[in-house]
C-alpha positions as CSV (number, residue, x, y, z in Angstrom):
1,M,-20.2,75.7,92.6
2,N,-17.8,73.2,90.9
3,E,-15.3,71.0,92.8
4,A,-12.3,73.1,92.1
5,H,-14.0,76.3,93.3
6,E,-15.2,74.5,96.5
7,I,-11.6,73.4,97.2
8,N,-10.4,77.0,96.6
9,K,-13.2,78.4,98.8
10,R,-11.9,76.3,101.7
11,W,-8.4,77.6,101.0
12,W,-9.5,81.3,101.0
13,N,-11.7,80.8,104.1
14,E,-8.6,79.5,105.9
15,V,-6.1,82.1,104.9
16,T,-8.4,85.2,105.2
17,P,-7.7,85.8,108.9
18,V,-4.0,85.3,108.2
19,H,-4.1,87.9,105.5
20,V,-6.0,90.5,107.5
21,G,-3.3,90.3,110.3
22,S,-0.3,90.2,107.9
23,D,2.3,92.8,107.2
24,F,1.8,91.9,103.5
25,Y,-1.6,93.6,103.4
26,G,-1.0,96.3,106.0
27,V,-4.5,96.7,107.3
28,D,-3.3,98.9,110.1
29,G,-1.8,101.3,107.6
30,F,-5.0,101.4,105.6
31,L,-7.0,102.2,108.7
32,A,-4.6,105.0,109.4
33,G,-5.3,106.5,106.0
34,D,-3.0,104.8,103.6
35,N,-4.4,104.1,100.1
36,K,-3.2,100.7,99.1
37,L,-4.0,101.0,95.4
38,G,-0.9,101.2,93.1
39,R,-0.2,104.0,90.7
40,I,-1.0,101.8,87.7
41,E,-4.6,101.1,88.5
42,R,-5.2,104.6,89.9
43,Q,-4.0,106.1,86.7
44,A,-5.9,103.6,84.5
45,L,-9.3,104.4,86.2
46,G,-8.7,108.1,86.8
47,E,-11.3,110.1,88.6
48,V,-13.8,107.7,90.3
49,S,-15.7,110.1,92.5
50,G,-19.5,109.6,92.0
51,K,-19.1,106.5,89.9
52,R,-20.5,103.0,90.7
53,L,-17.7,100.5,90.8
54,L,-17.9,96.7,91.0
55,H,-14.9,94.9,92.4
56,L,-14.9,91.2,91.4
57,Q,-13.0,88.7,93.6
58,C,-12.4,91.4,96.1
59,H,-11.0,89.2,98.9
60,F,-11.5,91.0,102.2
61,G,-12.2,94.3,100.5
62,M,-9.3,96.6,101.2
63,D,-8.9,97.7,97.6
64,T,-12.7,98.0,97.3
65,L,-12.6,100.4,100.2
66,C,-9.7,102.3,98.8
67,W,-11.8,103.1,95.8
68,A,-14.6,104.1,98.1
69,R,-12.2,106.5,99.9
70,L,-11.6,108.1,96.5
71,G,-15.3,108.8,96.1
72,A,-16.7,105.7,94.3
73,E,-19.9,103.9,95.3
74,T,-18.4,100.4,95.6
75,V,-19.7,96.8,95.6
76,G,-17.4,93.9,96.3
77,V,-18.0,90.3,95.4
78,D,-16.1,87.2,96.7
79,F,-17.0,83.6,97.1
80,S,-15.4,83.3,100.6
81,E,-17.8,83.9,103.4
82,E,-14.8,84.6,105.7
83,A,-13.5,87.3,103.3
84,V,-16.9,88.9,102.9
85,R,-17.3,89.0,106.7
86,A,-13.9,90.5,107.1
87,A,-14.6,93.1,104.4
88,R,-17.8,94.2,106.1
89,D,-16.0,94.5,109.4
90,L,-13.2,96.5,107.8
91,A,-15.7,98.8,106.1
92,D,-17.2,99.6,109.5
93,K,-13.9,100.2,111.1
94,A,-12.9,102.5,108.3
95,G,-16.2,104.4,108.4
96,L,-17.0,103.4,104.8
97,G,-20.0,101.2,105.4
98,E,-22.3,103.5,103.5
99,R,-20.0,103.6,100.4
100,A,-19.2,99.9,100.2
101,R,-21.4,96.8,100.1
102,F,-20.1,93.2,99.9
103,Y,-21.8,90.0,98.6
104,E,-20.8,86.4,99.0
105,A,-21.0,84.8,95.5
106,D,-18.9,82.8,93.0
107,V,-18.0,85.2,90.2
108,L,-19.0,82.6,87.6
109,E,-22.5,82.3,89.0
110,V,-23.4,85.7,90.5
111,G,-25.2,87.0,87.4
112,K,-26.3,90.6,87.7
113,V,-25.2,92.3,90.9
114,E,-27.9,94.7,92.3
115,D,-29.2,96.3,89.1
116,G,-25.9,96.0,87.2
117,N,-25.1,99.1,85.1
118,F,-21.8,99.8,86.8
119,D,-19.6,102.6,85.5
120,L,-16.5,100.7,86.4
121,I,-15.7,97.0,86.9
122,F,-12.3,96.3,88.5
123,T,-10.3,93.1,89.2
124,S,-6.7,92.8,90.1
125,F,-4.0,90.4,91.5
126,G,-4.7,86.7,92.1
127,T,-8.0,86.5,90.2
128,I,-8.5,84.4,87.1
129,V,-5.9,81.8,88.1
130,W,-8.5,80.5,90.5
131,L,-11.3,80.3,87.9
132,S,-12.3,77.2,86.0
133,D,-14.2,79.0,83.2
134,L,-13.5,82.4,81.6
135,K,-16.6,82.3,79.4
136,K,-18.8,82.6,82.4
137,W,-16.4,85.2,83.8
138,G,-16.8,87.3,80.7
139,A,-20.6,86.9,80.9
140,T,-20.6,88.2,84.4
141,I,-18.6,91.3,83.4
142,A,-20.9,92.0,80.4
143,A,-24.0,91.5,82.5
144,N,-22.9,94.2,85.0
145,L,-21.2,96.8,82.8
146,A,-23.1,99.9,81.8
147,N,-23.3,100.6,78.1
148,D,-20.7,103.3,78.4
149,G,-18.9,101.5,81.3
150,L,-15.2,100.5,81.6
151,F,-13.8,97.2,82.7
152,Y,-10.2,97.2,84.0
153,F,-8.0,94.2,84.6
154,L,-4.6,94.1,86.3
155,D,-3.0,90.8,87.2
156,S,-0.1,88.4,86.7
157,H,1.0,88.1,83.0
158,P,0.3,84.7,81.5
159,T,4.0,84.4,80.5
160,Y,5.1,84.8,84.1
161,M,2.6,82.2,85.2
162,M,4.6,79.6,83.2
163,F,7.6,79.8,85.5
164,D,8.7,78.4,88.8
165,E,8.3,81.4,91.2
166,T,10.7,79.8,93.7
167,S,13.7,80.1,91.3
168,S,15.3,83.3,89.8
169,A,16.5,81.3,86.8
170,A,14.3,80.6,83.8
171,R,12.8,77.4,84.9
172,Q,9.4,76.5,83.3
173,A,7.0,74.8,85.7
174,Y,3.6,75.1,83.9
175,N,2.2,75.1,80.4
176,Y,1.2,78.3,78.7
177,F,-2.2,77.1,77.3
178,H,-5.2,76.3,79.4
179,D,-6.0,72.7,80.5
180,A,-9.3,71.7,82.0
181,V,-7.4,69.6,84.5
182,P,-6.2,72.1,87.1
183,N,-2.8,72.4,88.7
184,E,-3.0,70.9,92.2
185,D,-1.4,72.6,95.2
186,E,-1.0,70.2,98.1
187,A,-1.8,71.1,101.7
188,N,0.8,72.4,104.2
189,R,2.4,74.9,101.8
190,P,3.5,78.3,103.1
191,D,0.9,81.1,102.6
192,Y,2.0,83.9,100.2
193,A,1.2,86.7,102.7
194,D,2.8,85.0,105.7
195,E,5.3,82.3,104.9
196,T,5.4,81.1,108.6
197,Y,1.8,79.9,108.2
198,L,1.3,76.5,106.5
199,V,-2.1,76.3,104.8
200,T,-3.8,73.0,105.7
201,S,-6.2,73.3,102.7
202,E,-5.4,72.2,99.2
203,A,-5.9,74.5,96.2
204,R,-6.5,74.3,92.5
205,S,-5.3,76.8,89.8
206,F,-5.7,77.2,86.1
207,Q,-3.5,78.6,83.3
208,W,-5.1,81.2,81.0
209,P,-3.3,82.4,77.9
210,L,-4.0,85.8,76.4
211,Q,-6.3,84.5,73.7
212,D,-8.6,83.1,76.3
213,I,-8.6,86.2,78.5
214,F,-9.3,88.5,75.6
215,G,-11.6,86.1,73.9
216,A,-13.9,85.7,76.9
217,L,-14.6,89.5,76.7
218,E,-14.7,89.8,72.9
219,N,-17.3,87.0,72.8
220,Q,-19.5,89.2,75.0
221,G,-19.2,92.1,72.6
222,L,-16.5,94.0,74.5
223,T,-13.5,95.5,72.8
224,V,-10.1,95.1,74.6
225,F,-7.8,98.1,74.3
226,E,-4.8,99.8,76.0
227,V,-3.1,96.5,76.7
228,R,0.0,97.1,78.9
229,E,2.8,94.7,79.9
230,Y,5.0,95.5,82.9
231,P,8.5,94.1,83.7
232,F,7.9,94.5,87.5
233,S,5.5,93.1,90.0
234,A,3.3,94.2,92.9
235,W,4.9,91.6,95.1
236,R,8.2,89.5,95.3
237,A,7.4,87.3,92.2
238,F,10.8,85.8,92.1
239,P,13.5,85.4,94.9
240,D,15.9,87.9,93.4
241,M,13.4,90.8,93.3
242,E,13.8,94.0,95.4
243,P,11.3,96.7,96.2
244,G,11.5,100.1,94.5
245,D,10.6,103.5,95.8
246,D,7.3,103.3,93.9
247,G,6.0,100.3,95.8
248,Y,6.6,97.8,93.0
249,W,9.1,94.9,92.9
250,Y,12.0,94.8,90.4
251,R,14.3,92.1,89.2
252,K,18.1,92.2,89.5
253,E,20.1,91.8,86.4
254,T,19.7,88.1,85.5
255,G,19.2,88.0,81.8
256,F,15.8,86.5,82.3
257,N,13.4,89.3,81.4
258,I,9.7,88.5,81.0
259,P,6.5,90.6,81.5
260,L,5.3,90.1,85.1
261,L,2.0,92.1,85.1
262,L,-0.7,92.5,82.5
263,G,-3.1,95.4,82.4
264,F,-5.8,96.3,79.9
265,K,-9.2,97.9,79.5
266,A,-12.4,96.8,77.8
267,R,-15.7,98.4,76.9
268,R,-18.6,97.7,74.6
């Protein structure tokens, strides 16, 4: 595991207990029967009952388990041992231990998971920004996708990732194109799930433009299709955003309209 990923692993190990107990994730609601998946990803994947689903960068597994509740046989992979431990504990509490398995591994190094040949591979929200190499990411997806399988991606749009998320005005903070030198987040910054908690670990992040995201998959023989851009977010991406009745966050009228989420599918 490279240095940036080691730094990020310490960050995720620290924040996982905070996230499990936060209102942001709503674990109590999940255990009471709530399905935390949004309408976008549920509509994109459709009926999953009886299908094998691999969730990459699954954090503490709540979305993985939501897919399991919908009938999929799920496998989650994450590089944080604290997250994997919490995912297994959550699976047991939810009575889903037989439908969900979790493995500790860096997504760039894991290779084929179990025997591969997954019908569905899923990744969403806060994923590739933490990765130093999308070529290896694409290789992992290709190695695990069945010949007739479907990969689905939903995450922050690269355009949104250019801007200062602390300002509602159009204030650019990052470059659009990738740089091998990562962005450095200093220690003692508020956690996104609980702003009262200051994370003592540092973090590293990477910018990835559309050409690199799509290219990593195309170079593995996958075809990208059904590309979708959304003007709303799954969290408060900017200070002026308000929650809608559908569970997504929308901007007030500011004259600064950019895509906030990117969704797409890929298959061989």
